[in-house]
DOKOL-214949 format. One record per residue: residue in three letters; residue number from 1; x, y, z of N, C-alpha, C, CB in turn. Coordinates in Angstrom, 1 decimal, decimal comma. Each point is the difference from the previous one (the first is absolute). Glycine has a CB too. Layout:
<rec 'ALA' NUM <X Y Z> <X Y Z> <X Y Z> <X Y Z>>;
...
This chain:
<rec 'UNK' 1 <39,9 170,4 11,9> <0,8 -0,7 -0,9> <1,5 0,0 0,4> <-1,6 0,5 -1,8>>;
<rec 'UNK' 2 <2,0 0,7 2,3> <1,4 0,1 0,5> <0,2 -0,9 1,2> <0,1 2,4 -0,9>>;
<rec 'UNK' 3 <-1,1 -2,4 1,8> <0,1 -0,8 1,2> <0,1 -1,5 -0,4> <-1,2 1,7 1,4>>;
<rec 'UNK' 4 <0,4 -2,1 -2,4> <0,1 -1,4 -0,4> <1,3 -0,4 -0,6> <-2,4 0,2 -0,5>>;
<rec 'UNK' 5 <3,1 0,7 -0,2> <1,3 -0,2 -0,6> <1,0 -0,1 1,2> <-0,6 1,3 -2,2>>;
<rec 'UNK' 6 <0,5 -0,4 3,2> <0,9 0,0 1,1> <-0,1 -1,3 0,8> <-0,2 2,5 0,2>>;
<rec 'UNK' 7 <-1,1 -3,0 0,0> <-0,2 -1,3 0,7> <0,6 -1,1 -0,8> <-2,1 0,9 1,0>>;
<rec 'UNK' 8 <1,9 -0,9 -2,3> <0,6 -1,0 -0,9> <1,5 0,0 0,1> <-2,0 0,2 -1,5>>;
<rec 'UNK' 9 <2,6 1,0 1,5> <1,5 0,1 0,0> <0,5 -0,5 1,3> <-0,2 2,0 -1,5>>;
<rec 'UNK' 10 <-0,4 -1,7 2,6> <0,4 -0,4 1,4> <-0,1 -1,6 0,0> <-0,7 2,2 1,1>>;
<rec 'UNK' 11 <-0,4 -2,7 -1,6> <-0,1 -1,5 0,0> <1,1 -0,6 -0,8> <-2,5 0,2 0,3>>;
<rec 'UNK' 12 <2,8 0,3 -1,4> <1,1 -0,5 -0,9> <1,3 0,0 0,7> <-1,3 0,7 -2,0>>;
<rec 'UNK' 13 <1,6 0,4 2,7> <1,3 0,1 0,7> <0,0 -1,0 1,2> <0,2 2,5 -0,6>>;
<rec 'UNK' 14 <-1,3 -2,6 1,3> <0,0 -1,0 1,1> <0,2 -1,4 -0,5> <-1,5 1,5 1,2>>;
<rec 'UNK' 15 <0,9 -1,9 -2,3> <0,1 -1,3 -0,6> <1,5 -0,2 -0,5> <-2,5 0,1 -0,7>>;
<rec 'UNK' 16 <3,0 0,9 0,1> <1,4 -0,2 -0,5> <1,0 -0,1 1,1> <-0,6 1,4 -2,0>>;
<rec 'UNK' 17 <0,3 -0,8 3,1> <0,9 -0,2 1,2> <-0,1 -1,3 0,7> <-0,2 2,4 0,3>>;
<rec 'UNK' 18 <-0,9 -3,1 -0,4> <-0,1 -1,3 0,7> <0,5 -1,1 -0,9> <-2,0 0,9 1,2>>;
<rec 'UNK' 19 <2,0 -0,8 -2,5> <0,5 -1,1 -0,8> <1,5 -0,3 0,2> <-1,7 0,6 -1,7>>;
<rec 'UNK' 20 <2,6 0,3 1,7> <1,4 -0,3 0,3> <0,2 -0,5 1,4> <0,7 1,8 -1,6>>;
<rec 'UNK' 21 <-1,5 -1,4 2,6> <0,2 -0,5 1,3> <-0,4 -1,5 0,1> <-0,5 2,3 0,9>>;
<rec 'UNK' 22 <-0,5 -2,7 -1,6> <-0,3 -1,4 -0,1> <1,1 -0,8 -0,7> <-2,5 0,6 0,0>>;
<rec 'UNK' 23 <3,0 -0,1 -1,0> <1,1 -0,6 -0,8> <1,2 -0,2 0,9> <-0,9 0,9 -2,2>>;
<rec 'UNK' 24 <1,3 0,1 3,0> <1,1 0,0 0,9> <-0,2 -1,1 1,1> <0,4 2,4 -0,5>>;
<rec 'UNK' 25 <-1,6 -2,5 1,0> <-0,2 -1,0 1,1> <0,0 -1,4 -0,6> <-1,4 1,7 1,3>>;
<rec 'UNK' 26 <0,9 -1,9 -2,5> <0,1 -1,3 -0,7> <1,4 -0,4 -0,2> <-2,2 0,4 -1,1>>;
<rec 'UNK' 27 <3,0 0,6 0,6> <1,5 -0,3 -0,2> <0,7 -0,4 1,3> <-0,1 1,6 -2,0>>;
<rec 'UNK' 28 <-0,2 -0,8 3,0> <0,6 -0,3 1,3> <-0,4 -1,3 0,6> <0,0 2,4 0,4>>;
<rec 'UNK' 29 <-1,3 -2,8 -0,6> <-0,4 -1,3 0,4> <0,7 -1,1 -0,8> <-2,3 0,9 0,6>>;
<rec 'UNK' 30 <2,5 -0,8 -1,8> <0,6 -0,9 -0,9> <1,5 -0,2 0,5> <-1,5 0,5 -2,0>>;
<rec 'UNK' 31 <2,2 0,6 2,3> <1,4 0,0 0,4> <0,1 -0,7 1,4> <0,4 2,1 -1,3>>;
<rec 'UNK' 32 <-1,4 -1,8 2,2> <0,0 -0,6 1,3> <-0,2 -1,5 -0,1> <-0,8 2,1 1,0>>;
<rec 'UNK' 33 <-0,1 -2,6 -1,9> <-0,2 -1,4 -0,2> <1,2 -0,7 -0,5> <-2,4 0,5 -0,5>>;
<rec 'UNK' 34 <3,1 0,1 -0,5> <1,2 -0,5 -0,6> <1,1 -0,1 1,1> <-0,6 0,9 -2,3>>;
<rec 'UNK' 35 <0,8 0,1 3,1> <0,9 0,0 1,1> <-0,2 -1,1 1,0> <0,3 2,5 -0,3>>;
<rec 'UNK' 36 <-1,6 -2,8 0,6> <-0,3 -1,0 0,9> <0,3 -1,4 -0,6> <-1,8 1,4 1,0>>;
<rec 'UNK' 37 <1,6 -1,6 -2,3> <0,3 -1,2 -0,7> <1,5 -0,3 0,0> <-2,0 0,3 -1,4>>;
<rec 'UNK' 38 <2,8 0,8 1,2> <1,4 -0,1 0,0> <0,5 -0,4 1,4> <0,2 1,7 -1,9>>;
<rec 'UNK' 39 <-0,7 -1,1 2,9> <0,4 -0,3 1,4> <-0,3 -1,4 0,3> <-0,5 2,4 0,7>>;
<rec 'UNK' 40 <-0,7 -2,9 -1,1> <-0,3 -1,4 0,3> <0,9 -1,0 -0,7> <-2,4 0,8 0,2>>;
<rec 'UNK' 41 <2,8 -0,5 -1,5> <0,9 -0,8 -0,8> <1,4 -0,1 0,7> <-1,3 0,5 -2,1>>;
<rec 'UNK' 42 <1,8 0,7 2,5> <1,3 0,0 0,6> <0,0 -0,7 1,3> <0,4 2,2 -1,1>>;
<rec 'UNK' 43 <-1,4 -2,0 1,9> <0,0 -0,6 1,4> <-0,2 -1,5 -0,1> <-0,9 2,1 0,9>>;
<rec 'UNK' 44 <0,2 -2,6 -1,9> <-0,3 -1,4 -0,2> <1,2 -0,8 -0,7> <-2,5 0,6 -0,1>>;
<rec 'UNK' 45 <3,4 0,2 -0,5> <1,1 -0,6 -0,8> <-0,5 -0,9 -1,1> <1,5 0,1 2,1>>;
<rec 'UNK' 46 <-2,5 0,4 -2,7> <-0,7 -0,8 -1,1> <-0,2 1,0 -1,2> <-1,2 -1,5 1,6>>;
<rec 'UNK' 47 <2,3 1,7 -2,4> <-0,1 0,9 -1,1> <1,0 -0,4 -1,1> <-0,9 1,8 1,5>>;
<rec 'UNK' 48 <0,8 -1,2 -2,6> <0,9 -0,1 -1,1> <0,4 1,4 -0,4> <-1,0 -2,1 -0,9>>;
<rec 'UNK' 49 <2,3 2,4 0,8> <0,6 1,2 -0,6> <0,1 -0,2 -1,5> <1,2 0,7 2,2>>;
<rec 'UNK' 50 <-1,9 0,0 -3,0> <0,1 -0,1 -1,5> <0,8 1,1 -0,5> <-2,3 -1,1 -0,1>>;
<rec 'UNK' 51 <3,5 0,7 -0,5> <0,9 1,0 -0,5> <-0,4 0,5 -1,4> <1,8 -1,0 1,4>>;
<rec 'UNK' 52 <-1,7 2,4 -1,5> <-0,3 0,6 -1,3> <1,3 0,6 -0,7> <-2,3 0,5 0,8>>;
<rec 'UNK' 53 <3,1 0,1 0,0> <1,3 0,6 -0,5> <1,1 -0,6 0,8> <-1,2 2,1 -0,7>>;
<rec 'UNK' 54 <2,4 -2,1 0,1> <1,2 -0,3 0,7> <1,1 1,1 -0,2> <-0,5 -2,5 -0,2>>;
<rec 'UNK' 55 <1,3 2,7 1,2> <1,0 1,1 0,0> <1,3 -0,6 0,4> <-1,7 1,8 0,5>>;
<rec 'UNK' 56 <2,5 -2,3 -1,5> <1,3 -0,5 0,3> <0,9 1,1 0,5> <-0,2 -1,8 -1,7>>;
<rec 'UNK' 57 <1,1 1,5 2,6> <0,9 1,0 0,6> <0,8 0,7 -1,1> <0,1 -1,3 2,1>>;
<rec 'UNK' 58 <0,4 0,6 -3,1> <0,9 0,6 -1,0> <-0,7 0,4 -1,3> <1,8 -1,2 1,1>>;
<rec 'UNK' 59 <-3,1 1,1 -1,2> <-0,6 0,2 -1,3> <-1,4 0,7 0,1> <1,3 -1,9 -0,9>>;
<rec 'UNK' 60 <-1,9 2,1 -0,2> <-1,3 0,6 -0,1> <-1,1 -0,9 0,5> <0,8 1,4 -1,8>>;
<rec 'UNK' 61 <-2,0 -0,8 2,0> <-1,1 -0,8 0,4> <-0,6 -0,8 -1,2> <-0,5 1,7 1,8>>;
<rec 'UNK' 62 <-0,1 -2,8 -1,4> <-0,6 -0,9 -1,1> <-1,4 -0,3 0,4> <2,2 -0,9 -0,6>>;
<rec 'UNK' 63 <-3,1 1,0 -0,3> <-1,4 -0,4 0,2> <-0,1 -1,6 -0,1> <-0,9 2,2 -0,9>>;
<rec 'UNK' 64 <0,3 -2,8 1,8> <-0,1 -1,5 0,0> <-1,3 -0,4 -0,7> <1,4 -0,1 2,2>>;
<rec 'UNK' 65 <-1,3 -0,6 -3,2> <-1,2 -0,5 -0,8> <-0,4 -1,3 0,5> <0,7 1,3 -2,0>>;
<rec 'UNK' 66 <0,2 -2,1 2,6> <-0,4 -1,3 0,5> <-0,3 0,1 1,4> <1,5 -1,1 -1,6>>;
<rec 'UNK' 67 <-2,5 0,3 2,1> <-0,3 0,1 1,5> <1,1 -0,5 0,9> <-2,4 -0,2 -0,6>>;
<rec 'UNK' 68 <3,0 1,1 1,3> <1,1 -0,4 1,0> <-0,6 0,4 1,4> <1,9 0,3 -1,7>>;
<rec 'UNK' 69 <-1,6 -1,1 2,7> <-0,6 0,2 1,3> <0,8 -0,5 1,2> <-2,2 0,0 -1,2>>;
<rec 'UNK' 70 <1,8 0,5 2,3> <0,5 -0,5 1,3> <-1,2 -0,4 0,8> <2,1 1,5 0,0>>;
<rec 'UNK' 71 <-2,2 -2,8 0,3> <-1,2 -0,5 0,7> <0,4 -0,2 1,5> <-0,9 -1,2 -2,1>>;
<rec 'UNK' 72 <0,1 1,8 3,0> <0,2 -0,1 1,4> <-1,1 -0,7 0,7> <1,3 2,1 -0,1>>;
<rec 'UNK' 73 <-1,0 -3,2 0,8> <-0,9 -0,8 0,8> <0,5 -0,1 1,4> <-0,8 -1,3 -2,1>>;
<rec 'UNK' 74 <0,0 1,0 3,1> <0,5 -0,1 1,3> <1,2 -0,9 0,2> <-2,3 0,5 0,8>>;
<rec 'UNK' 75 <2,4 -1,6 -1,6> <1,1 -0,9 0,2> <0,9 -0,1 -1,1> <-1,5 -1,3 1,4>>;
<rec 'UNK' 76 <1,3 2,1 -2,5> <0,8 -0,1 -1,2> <0,1 1,3 -0,7> <-0,6 -2,4 -0,3>>;
<rec 'UNK' 77 <1,8 2,7 -0,3> <0,2 1,1 -0,9> <0,6 -0,5 -1,2> <0,4 1,6 1,9>>;
<rec 'UNK' 78 <-1,0 -1,3 -3,1> <0,4 -0,5 -1,3> <0,2 1,2 -0,9> <-1,2 -2,2 0,4>>;
<rec 'UNK' 79 <2,4 2,2 -1,0> <0,3 1,1 -1,0> <0,2 -0,5 -1,4> <1,0 1,2 1,9>>;
<rec 'UNK' 80 <-1,6 -0,5 -2,8> <0,2 -0,2 -1,4> <0,1 1,4 -0,7> <-1,3 -2,3 0,0>>;
<rec 'UNK' 81 <2,6 2,8 0,0> <0,3 1,3 -0,4> <1,1 0,0 -1,0> <-0,8 1,0 2,2>>;
<rec 'UNK' 82 <0,9 -0,1 -3,1> <1,1 0,1 -1,0> <1,2 0,7 0,7> <-1,6 0,0 -2,0>>;
<rec 'UNK' 83 <2,7 -0,1 1,4> <1,2 0,7 0,5> <0,9 0,5 -1,2> <0,0 -1,4 2,1>>;
<rec 'UNK' 84 <0,3 2,6 -2,0> <1,0 0,6 -0,9> <0,9 0,8 0,8> <-1,6 0,2 -1,9>>;
<rec 'UNK' 85 <2,9 -0,4 1,8> <1,0 0,7 0,8> <1,3 -0,8 0,0> <-1,8 1,1 1,4>>;
<rec 'UNK' 86 <2,6 -0,7 -0,4> <1,4 -0,6 0,1> <-0,1 -1,2 1,0> <1,1 2,2 -0,5>>;
<rec 'UNK' 87 <-0,6 -3,3 0,1> <0,1 -1,2 0,9> <1,4 -0,1 0,4> <-1,9 -1,2 -1,2>>;
<rec 'UNK' 88 <2,1 1,0 2,5> <1,4 -0,1 0,6> <0,4 -1,5 0,0> <-0,4 2,1 1,4>>;
<rec 'UNK' 89 <1,5 -2,4 -0,6> <0,6 -1,3 0,0> <-1,1 -1,1 0,3> <2,2 1,0 0,7>>;
<rec 'UNK' 90 <-2,0 -2,1 -1,3> <-0,8 -1,2 0,2> <-1,5 0,2 -0,4> <1,6 -0,8 1,8>>;
<rec 'UNK' 91 <-1,8 1,8 -2,5> <-1,4 0,2 -0,5> <0,1 0,1 -1,6> <-0,8 1,2 2,2>>;
<rec 'UNK' 92 <0,1 -2,1 -2,8> <0,1 -0,1 -1,5> <-1,4 0,1 -0,6> <2,1 -1,3 0,2>>;
<rec 'UNK' 93 <-2,0 1,2 -1,5> <-1,3 0,0 -0,8> <0,0 -1,2 -0,9> <0,0 2,5 0,0>>;
<rec 'UNK' 94 <0,7 -3,6 0,4> <0,1 -1,1 -0,8> <-1,0 -1,1 0,2> <2,4 0,5 0,0>>;
<rec 'UNK' 95 <-3,1 -0,4 1,1> <-1,1 -1,0 0,2> <-1,3 0,6 0,5> <1,8 -1,7 0,6>>;
<rec 'UNK' 96 <-2,8 1,0 -0,6> <-1,4 0,5 0,2> <-0,1 0,5 1,5> <-0,9 -1,5 -1,7>>;
<rec 'UNK' 97 <1,7 1,0 2,6> <-0,2 0,5 1,4> <0,6 1,4 0,1> <0,2 -2,4 0,8>>;
<rec 'UNK' 98 <0,8 2,8 -1,6> <0,6 1,3 0,1> <-0,7 1,0 -0,9> <2,1 -1,1 0,5>>;
<rec 'UNK' 99 <-3,2 0,7 -1,2> <-0,7 0,9 -0,9> <-1,0 0,8 0,8> <0,3 -1,6 -1,9>>;
<rec 'UNK' 100 <-0,1 2,8 2,2> <-0,9 0,8 0,7> <0,0 -0,2 1,5> <-1,4 0,0 -2,0>>;
<rec 'UNK' 101 <0,4 0,4 2,7> <-0,1 -0,1 1,4> <-1,1 -1,0 0,3> <0,8 2,4 0,5>>;
<rec 'UNK' 102 <-0,5 -3,7 -0,4> <-0,9 -1,0 0,1> <0,3 -0,9 1,3> <-0,4 0,0 -2,5>>;
<rec 'UNK' 103 <-0,5 0,0 3,4> <0,2 -0,9 1,2> <-1,3 -0,3 0,7> <2,3 1,0 0,2>>;
<rec 'UNK' 104 <-2,3 -2,0 0,6> <-1,1 -0,3 0,9> <0,6 -0,2 1,4> <-1,4 -1,1 -1,9>>;
<rec 'UNK' 105 <1,0 1,9 2,8> <0,5 0,0 1,4> <-1,0 -0,3 1,0> <1,7 1,6 -0,7>>;
<rec 'UNK' 106 <-1,4 -2,5 1,6> <-0,9 -0,3 1,1> <0,6 0,4 1,3> <-1,0 -1,9 -1,2>>;
<rec 'UNK' 107 <2,3 2,3 1,2> <0,7 0,5 1,2> <0,4 1,4 -0,3> <0,8 -2,3 0,7>>;
<rec 'UNK' 108 <-1,6 3,3 -0,2> <0,3 1,4 -0,3> <-0,5 0,8 1,2> <-0,3 -0,4 -2,5>>;
<rec 'UNK' 109 <0,9 1,6 2,6> <-0,4 1,0 1,0> <-0,9 1,0 -0,7> <2,2 -0,3 1,3>>;
<rec 'UNK' 110 <-3,3 0,7 -0,6> <-1,0 0,9 -0,6> <-0,3 1,0 1,1> <-1,0 -1,8 -1,5>>;
<rec 'UNK' 111 <1,3 3,1 1,2> <-0,2 1,1 0,9> <-0,9 1,1 -0,7> <2,2 -0,5 1,3>>;
<rec 'UNK' 112 <-3,2 0,9 -0,6> <-0,9 1,1 -0,6> <0,0 1,2 0,9> <-1,4 -1,8 -1,1>>;
<rec 'UNK' 113 <1,5 3,0 0,6> <-0,2 1,2 0,8> <-0,9 0,9 -0,8> <2,3 -0,2 1,1>>;
<rec 'UNK' 114 <-3,3 0,7 -0,4> <-0,9 1,0 -0,6> <0,6 1,4 0,1> <-2,0 -1,5 0,7>>;
<rec 'UNK' 115 <1,8 2,3 -1,7> <0,5 1,3 -0,1> <-1,1 1,0 0,3> <1,7 -0,7 -1,7>>;
<rec 'UNK' 116 <-1,4 2,0 2,0> <-1,0 1,0 0,3> <-0,9 0,3 -1,2> <1,6 1,0 1,7>>;
<rec 'UNK' 117 <-1,1 -1,1 -2,9> <-0,8 0,3 -1,2> <-0,9 -1,1 -0,5> <1,9 1,5 -0,6>>;
<rec 'UNK' 118 <-2,0 -2,6 1,4> <-0,9 -1,1 -0,3> <0,7 -1,1 -0,8> <-1,8 1,6 0,0>>;
<rec 'UNK' 119 <3,1 -1,5 -0,3> <0,7 -1,0 -0,8> <0,6 -1,0 1,0> <0,5 1,6 -1,9>>;
<rec 'UNK' 120 <0,0 -2,7 1,4> <0,7 -1,0 0,8> <1,3 -0,3 -0,6> <-2,2 -1,0 0,6>>;
<rec 'UNK' 121 <3,2 0,7 0,2> <1,3 -0,4 -0,4> <0,2 -1,4 0,5> <1,0 2,3 0,0>>;
<rec 'UNK' 122 <-0,8 -3,2 -0,9> <0,1 -1,5 0,3> <1,4 -0,4 -0,4> <-2,5 -0,4 -0,4>>;
<rec 'UNK' 123 <3,2 -0,2 1,3> <1,3 -0,5 -0,2> <0,0 -1,5 0,0> <1,1 2,1 1,0>>;
<rec 'UNK' 124 <-0,6 -2,8 -2,0> <0,0 -1,4 -0,1> <1,5 -0,4 -0,2> <-2,4 -0,1 -0,9>>;
<rec 'UNK' 125 <2,8 -0,8 1,7> <1,4 -0,6 -0,2> <-0,1 -1,5 0,0> <1,1 2,0 1,2>>;
<rec 'UNK' 126 <-0,7 -2,6 -2,3> <0,0 -1,4 -0,1> <1,2 -0,6 0,7> <-1,3 0,2 -2,2>>;
<rec 'UNK' 127 <1,1 -1,4 2,8> <1,0 -0,7 0,7> <0,4 -1,3 -0,6> <-0,8 1,1 2,1>>;
<rec 'UNK' 128 <0,0 -1,5 -3,2> <0,3 -1,3 -0,6> <0,2 0,1 -1,5> <-1,4 -1,0 1,8>>;
<rec 'UNK' 129 <1,8 2,1 -2,3> <0,2 0,1 -1,4> <1,5 0,2 -0,2> <-2,2 1,1 -0,4>>;
<rec 'UNK' 130 <2,7 -1,5 -0,8> <1,4 0,0 -0,3> <0,6 1,4 0,0> <-0,4 -2,0 -1,3>>;
<rec 'UNK' 131 <-0,3 3,0 0,9> <0,6 1,4 -0,2> <-0,3 0,9 1,2> <-0,2 -0,3 -2,4>>;
<rec 'UNK' 132 <-0,4 -0,2 3,5> <-0,2 0,9 1,1> <-0,8 1,2 -0,3> <2,1 -0,9 1,0>>;
<rec 'UNK' 133 <-3,3 0,8 -1,5> <-0,7 1,2 -0,5> <-0,7 0,8 1,1> <-0,4 -1,3 -2,1>>;
<rec 'UNK' 134 <0,5 2,6 2,0> <-0,7 0,9 0,9> <-0,9 0,9 -0,9> <1,9 0,0 1,7>>;
<rec 'UNK' 135 <-3,1 0,2 -1,3> <-1,0 0,8 -0,7> <-0,7 1,0 0,9> <-0,4 -1,9 -1,6>>;
<rec 'UNK' 136 <0,2 3,1 1,1> <-0,7 1,0 0,7> <-1,2 0,4 -0,9> <2,1 0,8 1,2>>;
<rec 'UNK' 137 <-3,3 -1,0 -0,7> <-1,2 0,3 -0,8> <-0,7 1,1 0,7> <-0,2 -2,4 -0,8>>;
<rec 'UNK' 138 <0,0 3,5 0,1> <-0,8 1,1 0,5> <-1,4 0,0 -0,7> <2,1 1,4 0,6>>;
<rec 'UNK' 139 <-3,1 -1,6 0,2> <-1,4 -0,1 -0,5> <-0,7 1,3 0,4> <0,0 -2,6 0,1>>;
<rec 'UNK' 140 <-0,6 3,3 -1,0> <-0,8 1,2 0,2> <-1,4 -0,3 0,2> <1,6 1,3 -1,3>>;
<rec 'UNK' 141 <-2,4 -0,4 1,9> <-1,4 -0,3 0,4> <-0,9 -0,2 -1,2> <0,4 1,4 2,0>>;
<rec 'UNK' 142 <0,1 -1,0 -3,2> <-0,8 -0,2 -1,2> <0,3 -1,3 -0,7> <-0,1 2,4 -0,3>>;
<rec 'UNK' 143 <1,0 -3,2 0,9> <0,4 -1,3 -0,6> <1,3 0,0 -0,8> <-2,4 -0,5 0,0>>;
<rec 'UNK' 144 <2,8 1,6 -0,4> <1,3 0,1 -0,8> <1,1 -0,4 0,9> <-0,9 1,8 -1,5>>;
<rec 'UNK' 145 <2,0 -2,3 1,0> <1,1 -0,4 0,8> <1,4 0,1 -0,8> <-1,6 -1,6 1,2>>;
<rec 'UNK' 146 <2,6 1,7 -0,4> <1,4 0,0 -0,5> <0,7 -1,1 0,7> <0,0 2,5 -0,4>>;
<rec 'UNK' 147 <0,8 -3,3 -0,4> <0,8 -1,1 0,6> <1,4 0,2 -0,4> <-1,9 -1,6 -0,2>>;
<rec 'UNK' 148 <2,8 1,5 1,3> <1,4 0,1 -0,2> <0,6 -1,3 0,4> <0,0 2,5 0,4>>;
<rec 'UNK' 149 <0,8 -3,1 -1,3> <0,6 -1,3 0,2> <1,5 0,1 0,1> <-1,9 -1,1 -1,2>>;
<rec 'UNK' 150 <2,5 0,6 2,3> <1,4 0,0 0,2> <0,4 -1,5 0,1> <0,1 2,3 1,1>>;
<rec 'UNK' 151 <0,9 -2,7 -1,9> <0,4 -1,4 -0,1> <1,5 0,1 0,3> <-1,8 -0,8 -1,6>>;
<rec 'UNK' 152 <2,3 -0,3 2,2> <1,4 -0,1 0,3> <0,9 0,1 -1,2> <-0,6 -1,4 2,0>>;
<rec 'UNK' 153 <0,2 0,8 -3,1> <0,9 -0,1 -1,2> <-0,4 0,9 -1,1> <0,4 -2,3 0,7>>;
<rec 'UNK' 154 <-1,3 3,3 -0,5> <-0,5 0,8 -1,1> <-0,2 1,5 0,5> <-1,1 -2,0 -1,1>>;
<rec 'UNK' 155 <1,1 2,9 0,1> <-0,3 1,4 0,3> <-1,5 0,0 0,4> <1,8 0,9 -1,6>>;
<rec 'UNK' 156 <-2,1 0,2 2,4> <-1,4 0,2 0,4> <-0,8 0,3 -1,2> <0,8 0,9 2,3>>;
<rec 'UNK' 157 <-2,1 -1,2 -2,2> <-1,0 0,3 -1,1> <-1,3 0,4 0,7> <1,1 -1,6 -1,6>>;
<rec 'UNK' 158 <-1,8 2,4 0,9> <-1,3 0,5 0,6> <-1,1 -0,2 -1,0> <1,2 1,7 1,4>>;
<rec 'UNK' 159 <-2,4 -2,0 -0,8> <-1,2 -0,3 -0,9> <-1,1 0,9 0,6> <0,7 -2,4 -0,6>>;
<rec 'UNK' 160 <-1,6 2,9 -0,3> <-1,3 0,6 0,4> <-1,1 -0,8 -0,5> <1,1 2,3 0,0>>;
<rec 'UNK' 161 <-2,2 -2,2 0,7> <-1,2 -0,8 -0,4> <-1,1 0,3 1,0> <1,4 -1,7 -1,1>>;
<rec 'UNK' 162 <-2,1 0,6 1,4> <-1,2 0,1 0,9> <-0,1 -1,3 0,7> <-1,2 1,7 -1,4>>;
<rec 'UNK' 163 <0,5 -1,7 2,6> <-0,3 -1,3 0,6> <-1,5 -0,3 -0,2> <1,8 0,4 1,8>>;
<rec 'UNK' 164 <-2,1 -1,7 -1,8> <-1,3 -0,5 -0,2> <-0,2 -1,2 0,9> <-0,1 0,9 -2,4>>;
<rec 'UNK' 165 <-1,1 -1,3 2,6> <-0,3 -1,2 0,8> <0,4 -1,2 -0,9> <-1,9 1,2 1,2>>;
<rec 'UNK' 166 <2,3 -2,2 -0,5> <0,4 -1,2 -0,7> <-1,2 -0,6 -0,6> <1,9 -0,4 1,6>>;
<rec 'UNK' 167 <-1,8 0,0 -2,9> <-1,0 -0,6 -0,7> <-1,0 0,9 -0,7> <0,2 -1,8 1,6>>;
<rec 'UNK' 168 <0,0 3,1 -1,5> <-0,8 1,0 -0,6> <0,8 0,9 -1,0> <-1,6 0,0 2,0>>;
<rec 'UNK' 169 <1,0 0,5 -3,0> <0,7 1,0 -0,9> <-0,4 1,4 0,4> <0,0 -1,7 -1,9>>;
<rec 'UNK' 170 <0,9 2,6 1,4> <-0,3 1,4 0,3> <-1,2 0,5 -0,6> <2,5 0,4 0,2>>;
<rec 'UNK' 171 <-3,3 0,4 0,5> <-1,3 0,5 -0,5> <0,2 1,3 -0,7> <-1,2 -1,1 1,9>>;
């Protein structure tokens, strides 16, 4: 009877040791799959940065309840982002064009550099917009991203969110 209890105990310990190992490998596989998807999106220049939070330079963070985004395509960059902060000379809030960060650019510089931790730093500089916008997007291997926007006539602003494939919603 004692040997039967010992055998049962050893079997239970062995079973309990293998379950977390399987869970760890499944999690690692899921993370690797997501990292490969992110890499493919960044290299193809076919993604949307969906903003969740904004961080104005002079104020507190704000949760974004309306969908705001930056769409990147091989030949076009289109921004529809809010703006809170200080506007400098010749930048106003009196018309719809000065409301937020809104533009469509077909003449832009796009540079990508891969980091050691698996993230990507993407620099986009528009050459055909009125405010000379420069953006730095850091995309992490899990799909989360940070966007920093510098405009000629406004204070810098930062957004956090995630990237997704164009035409698809976040899973």
